[in-house]
LUMFIKE-714341 format. One record per residue (C-alpha): residue in one letter; y, x, z. Coordinates in pm, whole numbers, padded with zeros to 5 digits, always signed. Example, Ala and Ser with C-alpha at 12.3 -4.5 7.8 and 13.67 -1.06 7.14 Angstrom:
<recs>
A-00450+01230+00780;S-00106+01367+00714;
</recs>
This chain:
<recs>
X+08721+11631+02322;X+08743+11683+01950;X+08437+11494+01920;X+08546+11209+02076;X+08873+11165+01876;X+08622+11216+01561;X+08413+10938+01691;X+08706+10717+01746;X+08843+10768+01407;X+08512+10633+01246;X+08495+10335+01413;X+08836+10243+01344;X+08736+10299+00925;X+08404+10097+01022;X+08672+09781+01178;X+08930+09795+00888;X+08623+09814+00615;X+08509+09503+00755;X+08570+09158+00591;X+08796+08937+00773;X+08711+08704+01016;X+08769+08342+00978;X+09063+08213+01148;X+09166+07866+01098;X+09529+07958+01146;X+09563+08148+00796;X+09497+07989+00530;X+09293+08135+00269;X+09033+08352+00523;X+08816+08051+00546;X+08568+07912+00330;X+08412+07566+00363;X+08059+07533+00437;X+07895+07317+00188;X+07625+07147+00310;X+07326+07049+00081;X+07316+06703+00030;X+06951+06516+00092;X+06786+06440-00247;X+06484+06245-00352;X+06159+06426-00269;X+05804+06320-00331;X+05620+06145-00082;X+05397+06351+00106;X+05303+06173+00404;X+04945+06088+00361;X+04927+05777+00537;X+05205+05664+00310;X+05066+05758-00041;X+05010+05401-00131;X+05367+05284-00105;X+05517+05134-00442;X+05711+05417-00504;X+05676+05740-00520;X+06006+05949-00375;X+06155+05961-00017;X+06476+06128+00145;X+06491+06262+00451;X+06647+06265+00745;X+06517+05945+00795;X+06734+05641+00974;X+06464+05727+01284;X+06627+06108+01251;X+06318+06282+01150;X+06510+06564+00950;X+06213+06650+00782;X+05861+06545+00670;X+05720+06784+00938;X+05934+06597+01213;X+05762+06287+01088;X+05421+06380+01098;X+05460+06535+01471;X+05644+06175+01577;X+05450+05927+01783;X+05572+05670+01562;X+05402+05859+01266;X+05080+05877+01477;X+05087+05505+01537;X+05067+05437+01195;X+04757+05680+01140;X+04575+05459+01400;X+04691+05124+01358;X+04369+05034+01185;X+04152+05139+01441;X+04327+05006+01732;X+04404+04640+01569;X+04040+04624+01457;X+04120+04619+01114;X+04361+04342+01168;X+04723+04303+00964;X+04597+04629+00792;X+04732+04753+00560;X+05060+04530+00616;X+05196+04696+00913;X+05145+05029+00825;X+05313+04975+00494;X+05594+04848+00674;X+05578+05136+00884;X+05638+05392+00584;X+05894+05156+00472;X+06119+05322+00754;X+05956+05652+00787;X+05961+05776+00471;X+06243+05530+00326;X+06223+05459-00068;X+06506+05691-00243;X+06603+05621-00604;X+06905+05833-00782;X+06964+06012-00448;X+07010+05693-00266;X+06791+05507+00002;X+06682+05149-00067;X+06604+04958+00258;X+06324+04732+00267;X+06377+04338+00254;X+06398+04171+00639;X+06221+03832+00514;X+05902+04036+00457;X+05915+04203+00814;X+05971+03882+00960;X+05684+03681+00799;X+05453+04004+00909;X+05567+04010+01282;X+05514+03616+01250;X+05184+03684+01154;X+05066+04010+01315;X+05255+04028+01656;X+04954+03840+01839;X+04724+04157+01751;X+04965+04379+01939;X+04939+04108+02252;X+04582+04144+02234;X+04616+04510+02348;X+04902+04506+02551;X+05167+04711+02316;X+05476+04618+02225;X+05558+04534+01893;X+05678+04892+01760;X+06114+04961+01775;X+06096+05103+01448;X+05988+04742+01293;X+06269+04579+01443;X+06356+04340+01177;X+06731+04275+01265;X+06765+04691+01333;X+06586+04870+00994;X+06578+04611+00747;X+06824+04378+00519;X+06879+04081+00396;X+06834+04023+00017;X+07208+03954-00040;X+07243+04324+00072;X+07007+04448-00200;X+06638+04484-00045;X+06291+04558-00222;X+05975+04401-00042;X+05778+04715+00081;X+05443+04513+00049;X+05488+04449-00348;X+05209+04648-00446;X+04948+04496-00178;X+05049+04166-00312;X+05013+04270-00663;X+04612+04378-00579;X+04565+03995-00397;X+04680+03831-00693;X+04439+03997-00904;X+04171+03918-00623;X+04257+03593-00674;X+04264+03574-01046;X+03904+03720-01021;X+03826+03453-00810;X+03974+03174-00967;X+03624+03014-01097;X+03513+02985-00729;X+03685+02717-00522;X+03853+02820-00165;X+03617+02807+00085;X+03816+02681+00428;X+03544+02584+00635;X+03502+02854+00916;X+03128+02884+00943;X+03151+03204+01176;X+03256+03008+01426;X+03084+03160+01761;X+02993+02930+02045;X+03084+03209+02332;X+03364+03258+02622;X+03667+03387+02533;X+03919+03611+02731;X+04313+03527+02731;X+04394+03753+02460;X+04130+03625+02226;X+04249+03288+02278;X+04580+03374+02201;X+04466+03538+01878;X+04282+03265+01795;X+04538+02991+01807;X+04787+03288+01634;X+04539+03297+01343;X+04483+02889+01335;X+04847+02875+01269;X+04860+03140+01029;X+04559+02972+00838;X+04751+02587+00828;X+05092+02697+00836;X+05186+02371+00694;X+05024+02179+00927;X+04995+02373+01246;X+05254+02574+01503;X+05233+02804+01800;X+05503+02783+02075;X+05516+02931+02469;X+05588+02688+02760;X+05625+02960+02973;X+05413+03244+03155;X+05159+03242+03441;X+05229+03375+03789;X+05072+03697+03623;X+05271+03726+03282;X+05021+03542+03059;X+05163+03360+02788;X+05062+02957+02814;X+05011+02876+02442;X+05022+02561+02272;X+04905+02463+01936;X+05069+02191+01769;X+04929+01953+01463;X+05196+01776+01267;X+05244+01681+00907;X+05591+01833+01034;X+05526+02082+01265;X+05805+02143+01522;X+05973+01812+01430;X+05950+01476+01609;X+05905+01216+01362;X+06038+00853+01384;X+05753+00592+01501;X+05485+00877+01510;X+05308+00910+01878;X+05277+01234+02051;X+05012+01306+02239;X+04822+01629+02419;X+04544+01807+02539;X+04548+02035+02856;X+04237+02250+02936;X+04152+02448+03283;X+04438+02386+03515;X+04144+02505+03730;X+04056+02834+03606;X+03668+02820+03679;X+03652+02510+03512;X+03602+02653+03117;X+03428+02419+02886;X+03773+02230+02849;X+03923+02519+02773;X+03677+02642+02515;X+03628+02287+02343;X+04001+02287+02324;X+03988+02612+02093;X+03679+02502+01885;X+03909+02139+01798;X+04194+02376+01706;X+03997+02539+01408;X+03794+02237+01344;X+04117+02063+01301;X+04190+02341+01090;X+03924+02381+00889;X+03851+02032+00813;X+04212+01913+00708;X+04202+02213+00445;X+03894+02077+00330;X+04004+01749+00258;X+03825+01542+00573;X+04019+01181+00538;X+04007+01114+00926;X+04102+01454+01039;X+04452+01420+00783;X+04489+01091+00935;X+04511+01163+01244;X+04770+01489+01173;X+04943+01272+00923;X+05000+01007+01188;X+05000+01194+01496;X+05181+01503+01656;X+04895+01657+01880;X+04967+01918+02128;X+04699+02123+02259;X+04746+02346+02558;X+04338+02531+02564;X+04441+02677+02931;X+04709+02619+03190;X+04563+02863+03440;X+04491+03146+03293;X+04522+03394+03562;X+04247+03180+03766;X+04010+03209+03434;X+04050+03610+03508;X+03946+03568+03883;X+03647+03302+03788;X+03541+03588+03482;X+03577+03854+03754;X+03375+03638+04026;X+03090+03550+03765;X+03027+03943+03671;X+03026+04022+04023;X+02782+03751+04192;X+02564+03573+03895;X+02330+03840+03783;X+02032+03891+04003;X+01660+03924+03913;X+01394+03670+04033;X+01084+03762+04210;X+00893+03896+03917;X+01222+04081+03878;X+01309+03904+03536;X+01641+03906+03466;X+01798+03559+03500;X+02115+03436+03256;X+02465+03404+03422;X+02543+03135+03632;X+02858+03030+03749;X+02739+03048+04162;X+02941+02688+04275;X+03214+02903+04465;X+03604+02794+04413;X+03666+03157+04272;X+03949+03076+04004;X+03982+02722+04082;X+04368+02835+04226;X+04611+03005+04054;X+04708+03372+04146;X+04906+03270+04426;X+04587+03062+04559;X+04819+02718+04479;X+04571+02429+04318;X+04751+02327+04075;X+04633+01988+04045;X+04758+01964+04372;X+05087+02076+04308;X+05310+01824+04138;X+05543+01613+04312;X+05426+01349+04486;X+05552+01048+04330;X+05271+00834+04398;X+05382+00765+04790;X+05726+00695+04666;X+05551+00414+04415;X+05381+00281+04731;X+05660+00263+04934;X+05853+00038+04724;X+05566-00221+04654;X+05776-00453+04890;X+06079-00444+04676;X+06139-00743+04471;X+06224-00549+04133;X+06007-00210+04232;X+05913-00005+03940;X+05662+00248+03902;X+05810+00416+03582;X+06026+00757+03574;X+06072+00812+03911;X+06285+01114+04039;X+06164+01415+04179;X+06255+01435+04519;X+06502+01736+04628;X+06255+01830+04907;X+06005+01898+04623;X+06173+02182+04573;X+06161+02345+04897;X+05803+02372+04875;X+05554+02659+04655;X+05622+02539+04309;X+05378+02701+04099;X+05536+02880+03748;X+05247+02662+03554;X+05322+02393+03727;X+05675+02413+03690;X+05611+02512+03286;X+05386+02224+03218;X+05677+01979+03382;X+05980+02083+03176;X+05684+02071+02871;X+05609+01694+02966;X+05984+01591+03025;X+06091+01757+02672;X+05880+01546+02471;X+05799+01169+02445;X+05427+01246+02496;X+05249+00871+02506;X+04883+00974+02566;X+04699+01254+02723;X+04409+01409+02902;X+04318+01673+03072;X+03985+01846+03111;X+03808+01944+03431;X+03420+02048+03510;X+03197+01961+03801;X+03104+01591+03725;X+03057+01373+03428;X+03331+01051+03439;X+03659+00972+03327;X+03915+00944+03621;X+04241+00749+03592;X+04542+00709+03806;X+04623+00659+04082;X+04422+00949+04264;X+04610+00911+04548;X+04502+00606+04792;X+04741+00291+04874;X+04509+00324+05237;X+04756+00418+05536;X+04521+00683+05645;X+04469+00790+05281;X+04102+00721+05260;X+03905+00696+04939;X+03995+00336+04825;X+04042+00145+04456;X+04383+00217+04382;X+04495+00107+04059;X+04822+00134+03852;X+05029-00151+03716;X+04857-00064+03363;X+04500-00026+03515;X+04398-00243+03226;X+04500+00002+03008;X+04366+00288+03172;X+04022+00107+03223;X+04009+00097+02807;X+04147+00433+02758;X+03922+00568+02998;X+03611+00363+02814;X+03741+00496+02524;X+03655+00858+02594;X+03332+00780+02782;X+03177+00550+02510;X+03233+00765+02226;X+03097+01086+02450;X+02721+01119+02353;X+02565+01037+02727;X+02847+01004+02960;X+02836+00620+02993;X+02471+00592+03065;X+02361+00592+03399;X+02087+00895+03334;X+02365+01119+03292;X+02574+01090+03589;X+02590+01361+03789;X+02814+01514+04071;X+03003+01291+04371;X+03165+01027+04160;X+02779+00896+04059;X+02763+00637+04354;X+03180+00465+04272;X+03187+00515+03876;X+03107+00264+03635;X+02964+00348+03271;X+03127+00690+03312;X+03495+00559+03439;X+03641+00564+03806;X+03942+00553+03964;X+04073+00858+04102;X+04140+00745+04448;X+03822+00500+04490;X+03651+00851+04413;X+03849+01102+04577;X+04206+01074+04700;X+04475+01347+04661;X+04832+01378+04634;X+05058+01563+04354;X+04794+01523+04051;X+04897+01611+03699;X+04777+01261+03572;X+04980+01065+03830;X+05298+01274+03766;X+05279+01183+03414;X+05244+00776+03474;X+05477+00785+03727;X+05768+01034+03613;X+05734+00955+03242;X+05612+00721+02927;X+05256+00935+02916;X+04978+00821+02984;X+04740+01062+03106;X+04317+01054+03219;X+04134+01327+03362;X+03823+01392+03215;X+03527+01576+03405;X+03296+01778+03151;X+02978+01792+03370;X+02839+01935+03666;X+02809+02311+03552;X+03207+02428+03587;X+03121+02748+03428;X+02806+02684+03162;X+02641+02956+03003;X+02732+03075+02653;X+02420+02915+02524;X+02463+02552+02651;X+02884+02587+02504;X+02770+02427+02172;X+02582+02127+02322;X+02925+02070+02501;X+03107+02060+02160;X+02826+01781+02013;X+02868+01592+02289;X+03237+01556+02303;X+03346+01619+01943;X+03348+01245+01846;X+03525+01142+02205;X+03758+01433+02137;X+03892+01256+01791;X+03854+00897+01908;X+04033+00939+02221;X+04311+01097+01967;X+04331+00784+01754;X+04414+00523+02059;X+04752+00679+02039;X+04803+00415+01858;X+04666+00150+02013;X+04922-00103+02159;X+05296-00172+02029;X+05606+00047+01879;X+05912-00001+01740;X+06279+00073+01721;X+06565-00051+01926;X+06910-00072+01796;X+07255-00202+01841;X+07417-00459+01628;X+07562-00157+01420;X+07228+00003+01345;X+07302+00250+01597;X+06995+00408+01785;X+06933+00242+02180;X+06850+00562+02370;X+06731+00478+02687;X+06644+00169+02648;X+06355-00017+02856;X+06071-00162+02707;X+05914-00465+02977;X+05589-00629+02972;X+05574-00939+03170;X+05283-00882+03445;X+05314-00521+03424;X+05606-00366+03668;X+05572-00033+03443;X+05826+00033+03174;X+05854+00310+02908;X+06199+00416+02731;X+06285+00446+02424;X+06370+00849+02249;X+06682+00961+02144;X+06587+00838+01814;X+06552+00483+01929;X+06193+00457+01867;X+05901+00364+02137;X+05522+00322+02179;X+05379+00078+02460;X+04989+00121+02495;X+04852-00272+02533;X+04552-00407+02567;X+04432-00640+02296;X+04564-00976+02395;X+04900-01198+02421;X+05216-01007+02549;X+05586-01095+02624;X+05765-00783+02584;X+06162-00754+02632;X+06405-00466+02559;X+06746-00434+02791;X+06958-00156+02827;X+07291-00160+03027;X+07561-00331+02832;X+07384-00497+02633;X+07212-00885+02626;X+06824-00859+02663;X+06583-00922+02381;X+06285-01105+02406;X+05957-01153+02208;X+05589-01265+02181;X+05321-01065+02073;X+04957-01123+01992;X+04778-00810+01925;X+04436-00912+01808;X+04119-00752+01948;X+03995-00530+01642;X+04332-00395+01575;X+04330-00058+01640;X+04657+00062+01469;X+05014-00005+01687;X+05190-00324+01621;X+05532-00275+01484;X+05793-00468+01707;X+06147-00373+01668;X+06446-00523+01884;X+06821-00540+01811;X+07050-00576+02111;X+07376-00723+02125;X+07652-00647+02331;X+07723-00854+02644;X+07888-00800+02984;X+07660-00721+03283;X+07574-01020+03470;X+07565-01040+03836;X+07125-01096+03835;X+07139-00818+03601;X+07352-00574+03853;X+07116-00641+04116;X+06835-00528+03915;X+07020-00263+03784;X+07085-00154+04195;X+06720-00117+04209;X+06675+00140+03944;X+06739+00500+04000;X+07054+00638+03791;X+07019+00826+03528;X+07196+01105+03695;X+06901+01150+03978;X+06627+01136+03692;X+06780+01410+03483;X+06835+01644+03807;X+06560+01904+03737;X+06542+02226+03954;X+06823+02160+04128;X+06784+02483+04329;X+06735+02707+03986;X+06378+02773+04050;X+06338+02914+03689;X+06556+03248+03778;X+06338+03262+04147;X+05999+03279+03914;X+06185+03557+03675;X+06204+03752+03974;X+05907+03734+04086;X+05736+03797+03758;X+05955+04111+03754;X+05797+04218+04144;X+05482+04149+03958;X+05493+04342+03706;X+05653+04652+03875;X+05389+04646+04144;X+05161+04946+04176;X+04864+04784+04021;X+05053+04630+03749;X+05158+04994+03628;X+04835+05082+03513;X+04906+05189+03172;X+04685+05036+02891;X+04372+05247+02747;X+04534+05396+02419;X+04818+05570+02647;X+04744+05857+02696;X+04666+05928+02316;X+05035+05886+02244;X+05156+06131+02497;X+05259+06459+02271;X+05329+06815+02409;X+05699+06889+02459;X+05767+06505+02339;X+05921+06239+02566;X+05682+05964+02646;X+05650+05667+02394;X+05777+05423+02670;X+05881+05166+02395;X+05455+05131+02322;X+05447+04922+02648;X+05552+04544+02645;X+05675+04569+03011;X+05873+04880+03028;
</recs>
């Protein structure tokens, strides 16, 4: 008992001698904990040792508390392998941009933030490199999130790199810059490679070139257009706009490759001072969509690889050839895109007995939207409606001929039959323009394919050759101001790579000459008495039952053949204005014909004519059932499909032990 009492007394002494416990309820008993403020430290991240500063601070904005935390992160791992992943492209720009976030610049114990303008320039220049390997733009390089404006006080994280580049430019000043791309190889390109080339061309010729997307395929591939103009992105008054479209049939690839080559050639030659190329670009706005059906192209390539490698009887390996099947002709939904446009030709035929029937700006019937409309078709229709195109060509394979509208026969049973448009003379002139400039298309010895029996010097009426409804060239003519022809580039749909140079050689002059044809006919501006532009005024030519309309700035372009034409400008609420125009045969630039419209009450005769014209509202009625939302849902389903859920080839490299998966690297997460 005494022993227990002794132990209790000793415990009491120990407790009484212990320092008082911190109780926030009693003042003076708690001493505040002083956290050590972050300080500037030397940059120790090995992949960031070439930054234009020597000190950084942790924790950084990504919440890496120490250098060791940063080095063990997926973000730093990405920076360390970027050069290899992107094939040396955009190195070291993207890596240094990442270092400016992971190892933030520190001066006088304060963190300085990098400039947003630098980030935006790098992203514009390099995002296509990430697209090529199916990787998302890294979240820690989001310009609006981790970078600040010049007004907020920022620094350029690439200033050291720019200093080195300036030194190299000074050292090489004695040698004039060489812009011609002598490294062009005539080979087939994947969709990712095609997009990368277009982006690089835009970067190389940023003053005259711009890329933009008009939508995506059913499998999610971007439908990328490259534009050439003296003022990219802007419609210029009285400057005609034209377009080239390739590979709406995915297995017909020569047009796709020619348009990729054309874009690179125009960029290089413009910078070299080629006067013809400079004149075309400075006076014309050119839009090039190399591939309308990228999913079909992928299918065609797969079919080529599966079926076209064989050995002959002696055991020698033959070079790959397309087996003439239809694999890849249609899109991923098995829709033939050149049969998928609204059938406006039948509507035009049904109006022929009307006294004042028209074949222009025919509205899309609501019934069309109840059918299966491919997203590629949808994207191109919106594109055609959004820009005042004057001229167009779409490229196919399987024959050697230029086909012009109509594609649908006027025969009651739709049998093949000559079915010209009201602008048959203009279309024949346009078709001859391409065929005659082609190295061999207009010669009888060069004919091939099923058009041989009906074509004339390399040109043919589509319905006389092979009648079908829903074509893109008929839609262009009947729904908009645009005159489009179809160019069949050769009997072989998927030529071998060693034949691509010959294809370029044969078509190069024709591609340029056809662009210049956008300047045939007349152009002008329609204004009212107050000098205001009249949008939507009709420009009519006597004897041709097909009008064009003025754009929002009142300007118009009307392709015409040489000769004498009576031209009328009219608009609701204005009196008609009529002019006689003479176009000499040797004239290869559009004649300027302006109109001044005076206010007038609508006369009864005019009222009758107006009654035969569909109201503007019906023409503007596009996608009344919101197909766009449907396509978006379809794309989501496709991306969530198990087959589409496969991770990219580089994914496993970034899976770190005891760390969450870096799903921010996935494009479709």
